[in-house]
C-alpha positions in Angstrom: 0.0 0.0 0.0 1.7 3.2 -1.2 0.1 6.5 -0.3 1.4 9.8 -1.6 1.2 12.9 0.7 1.2 16.5 -0.4 3.8 17.9 2.1 3.1 21.5 1.1 -0.7 21.4 1.5 -2.5 23.1 4.4 -2.0 25.9 6.8 0.5 24.0 9.0 2.6 22.6 6.1 5.2 21.3 6.0 6.1 20.5 9.6 2.8 19.1 10.8 2.2 17.3 7.5 5.7 15.7 7.7 5.0 14.6 11.4 1.7 13.1 10.5 3.1 11.2 7.5 5.8 9.8 9.6 3.4 8.8 12.4 1.3 7.0 9.8 4.2 5.1 8.5 5.0 3.9 12.0 1.4 3.1 13.2 -0.4 2.1 10.1 2.4 0.1 8.3 1.9 1.7 4.9 4.5 3.0 2.6 4.5 6.8 2.4 5.7 8.8 -0.6 6.4 12.5 0.3 5.8 15.0 -2.4 7.4 18.4 -2.1 10.5 20.5 -2.4 13.8 18.5 -2.1 15.0 20.6 0.9 11.8 19.5 2.7 11.3 15.8 1.7 14.8 14.6 1.3 16.5 12.8 4.3 13.4 11.8 6.1 14.0 8.1 5.7 11.0 7.5 3.4 10.5 7.6 -0.3 10.0 11.0 -1.9 9.2 12.7 -5.2 10.5 16.2 -5.7 8.1 18.9 -6.6 9.4 22.5 -6.1 6.3 24.5 -6.7 3.3 25.0 -4.3 -0.4 25.5 -4.8 -1.2 28.1 -2.1 -4.3 28.0 0.0 -5.6 31.1 -1.6 -4.8 30.1 -5.2 -7.6 29.9 -7.7 -8.6 26.3 -8.8 -6.9 26.6 -12.2 -3.5 27.1 -10.5 -3.2 23.3 -10.0 -3.2 22.8 -13.7 -0.8 25.7 -14.4 1.6 24.7 -11.7 2.6 21.2 -13.2 5.6 21.0 -10.8 3.5 21.7 -7.7 3.3 19.0 -4.9 -0.5 18.8 -5.5 -0.2 18.3 -9.3 2.6 15.8 -9.0 0.9 13.8 -6.4 -2.3 13.5 -8.4 -0.3 12.5 -11.4 1.4 9.8 -9.4 -2.1 8.5 -8.6 -3.1 8.8 -12.2 -0.1 6.8 -13.4 -0.7 4.0 -10.9 2.5 4.8 -9.0 0.6 5.1 -5.7 -2.6 3.7 -4.3 -4.0 6.9 -2.9 -3.2 10.6 -2.5 -3.7 12.8 0.6 -3.6 16.6 0.6 -4.7 19.3 3.1 -4.4 21.9 0.4 -7.1 24.2 -1.0 -10.4 22.4 -1.8 -10.9 24.2 -5.2 -7.6 23.3 -6.8 -7.6 19.8 -5.3 -11.1 19.1 -6.5 -10.4 20.4 -10.0 -7.1 18.6 -10.1 -8.7 15.3 -9.1 -11.4 15.5 -11.8 -9.1 16.6 -14.6 -5.7 14.9 -13.8 -7.0 11.7 -12.2 -10.2 11.9 -14.1 -13.9 11.3 -13.4 -15.5 7.9 -13.4 -17.6 7.5 -16.6 -20.8 6.7 -14.6 -20.5 10.0 -12.6 -21.4 13.4 -14.0 -20.4 15.5 -10.9 -17.9 14.1 -8.3 -18.4 15.3 -4.7 -16.8 15.3 -1.3 -18.1 12.6 1.0 -17.3 12.3 4.7 -18.3 9.8 7.4 -19.5 12.0 10.2 -19.8 10.5 13.8 -23.4 9.8 14.8 -25.4 8.0 17.5 -25.6 5.0 15.1 -21.9 5.1 14.4 -21.6 7.4 11.3 -23.6 9.2 8.7 -22.2 9.8 5.1 -22.6 13.5 4.4 -22.3 14.3 0.6 -21.5 16.8 -0.8 -19.3 18.4 2.0 -17.9 21.3 0.1 -17.0 20.7 -3.6 -20.1 21.8 -5.5 -21.6 25.1 -4.2 -24.5 25.0 -6.7 -26.0 21.8 -8.1 -28.9 20.6 -10.2 -31.5 18.2 -8.7 -29.9 15.5 -10.9 -26.6 16.0 -9.2 -28.1 15.3 -5.8 -29.3 11.9 -7.3 -25.7 11.2 -8.3 -24.6 12.1 -4.8 -27.1 9.6 -3.3 -25.7 6.9 -5.5 -22.1 7.5 -4.4 -23.2 7.9 -0.8 -24.9 4.5 -0.8 -21.9 2.9 -2.3 -19.6 4.5 0.3 -21.9 3.4 3.1 -21.9 -0.1 1.8 -18.0 -0.1 1.8 -18.3 0.9 5.4 -20.5 -2.0 6.3 -24.0 -0.8 5.9 -26.1 -3.4 4.1 -29.1 -1.4 3.4 -28.3 2.3 3.6 -31.2 4.8 3.9 -31.0 8.2 2.2 -32.2 11.6 3.4 -32.2 15.1 1.7 -31.0 17.9 3.8 -33.7 20.6 4.1 -35.1 23.2 6.5 -37.9 20.9 7.5 -39.1 17.3 7.0 -42.3 18.2 5.1 -42.2 17.2 1.5 -43.0 20.7 0.2 -40.2 22.4 2.2 -37.4 24.3 0.5 -36.8 26.1 -2.8 -37.9 24.7 -6.1 -34.6 22.8 -6.9 -34.9 20.9 -3.6 -38.5 20.0 -4.2 -37.5 18.6 -7.7 -34.6 16.7 -6.1 -37.1 15.3 -3.5 -39.3 14.1 -6.4 -36.3 12.5 -8.3 -34.9 10.8 -5.2 -38.3 9.4 -4.2 -38.8 8.1 -7.8 -35.3 6.6 -8.1 -34.9 5.1 -4.6 -38.4 4.3 -3.3 -38.5 3.2 0.3 -34.7 3.7 0.6 -35.3 7.4 0.4 -36.9 8.5 3.8 -37.5 12.1 2.7 -36.2 15.4 4.0 -34.0 15.5 7.0 -32.8 18.4 9.1 -29.3 19.4 10.3 -29.6 17.6 13.7 -30.4 14.3 11.8 -26.8 14.0 10.6 -25.4 13.4 14.1 -28.5 11.6 15.3 -28.0 9.0 12.6 -31.6 9.2 11.4 -30.4 8.1 8.0 -27.1 6.5 6.7 -26.6 9.0 3.8 -27.5 12.7 3.8 -27.3 14.5 0.4 -27.0 18.2 -0.1 -25.2 20.8 -2.1 -21.5 21.6 -1.2 -22.4 25.0 0.3 -24.9 23.6 2.8 -22.9 20.5 3.5 -19.7 22.4 4.2 -21.5 24.8 6.5 -23.2 21.8 8.3 -19.8 20.0 8.7 -18.0 23.1 10.0 -20.9 23.8 12.4 -20.6 20.2 13.8 -16.8 20.6 14.3 -17.4 23.8 16.2 -20.1 22.3 18.4 -17.8 19.3 19.1 -15.0 21.6 20.3 -17.5 23.6 22.4 -18.7 20.5 24.2 -15.3 19.3 25.0 -14.1 22.7 26.1 -17.2 23.3 28.2 -16.8 20.0 29.9 -13.2 20.5 30.8 -14.0 24.0 32.2 -16.9 22.7 34.2 -14.8 20.0 35.8 -12.1 22.4 36.8 -14.7 24.8 38.4 -16.6 21.9 40.0 -14.0 21.4 42.8 -12.5 18.3 44.2 -15.5 16.0 43.8 -15.8 16.9 40.1 -12.1 16.4 39.5 -12.4 12.9 41.3 -15.4 12.0 39.2 -13.5 13.0 36.0 -10.5 10.8 37.1 -12.9 7.8 37.7 -14.4 8.4 34.2 -11.2 9.1 32.4 -11.5 6.2 30.0 -15.1 7.1 29.1 -14.2 10.8 28.6 -11.3 9.7 26.4 -13.5 7.6 24.2 -16.0 10.5 23.9 -13.3 13.0 23.2 -11.9 10.8 20.4 -15.3 10.4 18.8 -16.1 14.2 18.9 -12.7 15.3 17.9 -12.8 16.5 14.2 -9.3 15.3 13.8 -10.4 11.7 14.4 -12.0 11.3 10.9 -9.0 13.1 9.4 -10.1 13.5 5.9 -12.9 13.3 3.3 -13.0 11.4 0.0 -13.4 13.1 -3.3 -15.9 10.6 -4.6 -16.6 10.0 -8.3 -13.0 10.2 -9.6 -10.9 7.4 -10.8 -8.6 7.0 -7.8 -8.5 7.4 -4.0 -8.2 11.1 -3.2 -8.5 12.3 0.4 -8.9 15.9 1.4 -7.6 16.6 4.9 -8.7 19.8 6.7 -6.8 22.9 5.9 -5.8 23.4 9.5 -4.8 19.8 10.0 -2.1 19.0 12.6 0.0 15.9 12.7 -2.8 13.7 14.3 -5.3 14.8 11.6 -2.9 14.1 8.7 -2.2 10.7 10.2 -5.9 9.9 10.3 -6.4 11.3 6.9 -3.8 8.8 5.7 -5.6 6.1 7.6 -8.8 7.0 5.8 -7.0 6.8 2.4 -5.5 3.5 3.2 -8.9 2.1 4.3 -10.4 3.4 1.0 -7.7 1.8 -1.1 -7.9 -1.5 0.8 -11.7 -1.7 0.5 -11.7 -0.8 -3.2 -13.9 2.2 -2.7 -13.4 3.4 -6.4 -14.4 0.0 -7.8 -17.3 -0.3 -5.3 -18.7 3.1 -6.4 -18.1 2.2 -10.1 -20.0 -1.1 -9.6 -22.5 0.3 -7.2 -23.5 3.4 -9.2 -23.9 1.3 -12.3 -26.0 -1.3 -10.6 -28.3 1.1 -8.9 -28.8 3.1 -12.1 -29.6 -0.1 -14.0 -31.9 -1.4 -11.3 -33.8 1.9 -10.9 -34.4 1.4 -7.2 -31.2 2.5 -5.7 -30.0 -1.0 -4.8 
């Protein structure tokens, strides 16, 4: 298993990215290929590919195509050529998405790729798609997202994934016209597998296994959940400190439980999101990722490659399109 890592992608590059990549090599047992300037990647004791240019966090999407010697472009090309099994970057979403769809290429069965992330929920996880790639979409694209989300959920072990459409209410006539049209199409294509409209809180409650939405709403929902998780953890720590001796004693006795809860709520725990619908395993790590988040993003990429997520989506989308009932 060879995973290429964009050493220059993200707000904390290259130091935190390097630390995370080396942690992943030690803990996950996968082969890491560092991609970046020679002065940064050489001498780390792992394989590397030199790429002297950088796609900056504020660069426009087309820069990934213009900067052919950038760490992002070179890493995507390695994936395209089959030299690595997956590519991980914490770089800017726009360039990474455009680079993935043009350099790696889209799957023939998918018109519009999307970002899919497995968000922690009361039932384990909920696949949120799109989580930030497509700001504006047509109703037909939301149907594509549902197909890919179902395939992703099946890869993660859900036998019969249920789908919901993110909206401002559960009533069938809620939302603007495009959402109403999407509701009709999803109901027509997926039958009982489509449970209807869901609201923001349903993502973490696990009301459904797959929540489809446009990239704008999905990204806002994702970032809101990350903020709430940080608020809960910070408030709990502060309350324990202010609660006196008994609170501290109780916290000590529940240390293991608190640790498990903290790991589940920590946004760094899920590390990265898949760009689904492209012909290779591409994982987008959070722009502010530290070493732990980078390590977990590599873990996500490794799992996606091992489980054959690209092949599953290719097969799954084809099957559900042919069957007409989302199965």
